[in-house]
N, C-alpha and C positions, 0 to 999 in steps of 0.2 A: 512698821518696825520702829521702836523708839530709838533714840540716839545712843543710849548705853548698850543696847543689844547690837546695834549696827557696829559700834566701835569694837565690842568684844568679838563679833563675827569677823570683822576685817583683820584684827590682830591675830586671831586664831588661824585664819587662812594663811596669813603671811608667815607665822611661825611654822605651821605645818609645811608650807612650801620650802622654807629655809631648811628645816630638819630633813625633809625628803631629799632636797638637793644635796645636803651634806652627806646623808646616808648613801645616796645613789652615787655621787661623785667620788667620795673618799673611801668608801668601803667596797661596794658592789662593783662599780666600774673599774677601779684599780685592779681588783682580783681578776676580773674577766680579761681585761686588756693585758694584764701580766702574762696570762697563758695564751690568749688568742690575740696577738698583737695587731693582726690585720683588720680587726673589727673597728668600726666607727662607733661613736657614742650611742646611737640609737639602734644599731644592729642587734645587740643582745636582746633587746625588748622584742624585736620582730622574730628572732630565733625562738624565744620563749613562746610566743603566740603560735607560731607554726608547729613547734613541738607539742604543745598542748592539744592542738586541733588535729595533728597528723597530716592531713591534706587540707589546704585552705585556698580560697580564691583571693587574689590580691585585694579586691574590694573589701573583703572582711578584715584584712590587715588594716586598711584605712579606717574602718569603723572603730577598731580598738586603739589606734594610734593617733587619729585625727589628721593623718597625712593625706595630701591630695594624690590623685591618680598618677601624675607625672613623677612625684617624689617616690611613691611606692615602686613604680616601674624602675626608676634608677637604682633604688636600694636592692630590689630583687635581682636586677642585672648584675650589680656589684657582688652580691652574695653568691650568685651563680658563677661568676668569674672566679671567686675564691673557693669554689667547689663545696659550698656550705648548703646550698639549696639546688633543687632542680625543678623544672617546669614540665608539666605534661598536660595533654588535653583531657578534659573531663570525659570519661567513657559514656556518660549519660547525655552529654550535650557538648559536642565537639567545638562549639563556639566559645566555651568557657575554658579557662586555663586554671590548673591547680598547682600550687607550690608545695613542695615537701622538702624535708631535710635529707641530706646525704648522710653517709656514715660519719663524715667529719662534722656535719651539722648536728647529728645526734650526740657526738662527743661533747660539743659545745653546749648543747641543751642540757645534757646530764651534769656538766660542770656548773652551769647556772643553777640548776636545782640543788646541787651540793652546797653552793654558797648560800642560797636561800634557806636551806635547812639549817645550816650553821647559824645564820642570823636569827632564825625563828626559835632556836634553842635558848636564846638569851631572854625570852619572855615566856610567861606561863600560858597554858592553853586558854585560860579565861581571857587573858589580854588579846590573844589572837581572835577568839570568838567575838569579843567586843569590837575589835578593829574591823573585822569583816562586816559586822552588823552596821557599824557607822559608815563604812564604804557603800554598803547597799542603800542606806538612807541618803547619802550624798548623791549617788547616781540616780536614785528615784527622783529626788528634788530637781537635779539638773536636767533630767529628761523632761520633767514637767515644764520647766522654764523653756527648754528648747522647743517643746511642742507648742507652747503658747505663743512663742515668737515666730513660728513658721506658718 
C-alpha cells in the first residue's frame, strides 16, 4: 500500500471511530440509559444481540462483542440479577446454556430498536444499503486478516 492510501485509510478509520463514538455515546447511549438507568455501557449491545437471536449461547455473544468468557459470564450474571435475561439448559445438549430475554429484557430490546429506527430515519434507504455493503466489506477483509494471522 502506498503512503497516500495508508494515510487516507488511517484518517478515515480514526474519523469513523470518532463519529461512531460520538453517535453511540451522545445519542444512543444517553437515550437508553435515560430509560434503563441500571444498564452499563455495553449491556444494550448484548441485549440487542440476544434479542435478535432469541436464544443464544454465551460464546456467540463473545463472537459478536469480542468479549472474553469471564467478561461475558459477569455481564450475563449482572443482566440476570437485573431480571433482563435468564439462562436455561439447551434441551438438545444439556452441557450448553442458552441466554434469553425476560419480559423486561424484551421491553429494553424494543426500546433499543425504536431508537435505532429513529436514527435510521435520518438517512435515506440508499445510504443504509451503502453502509451495510461497506460493513460487509470491512468484516470480510478483517476476517481474511484474522485468518492469515492464526
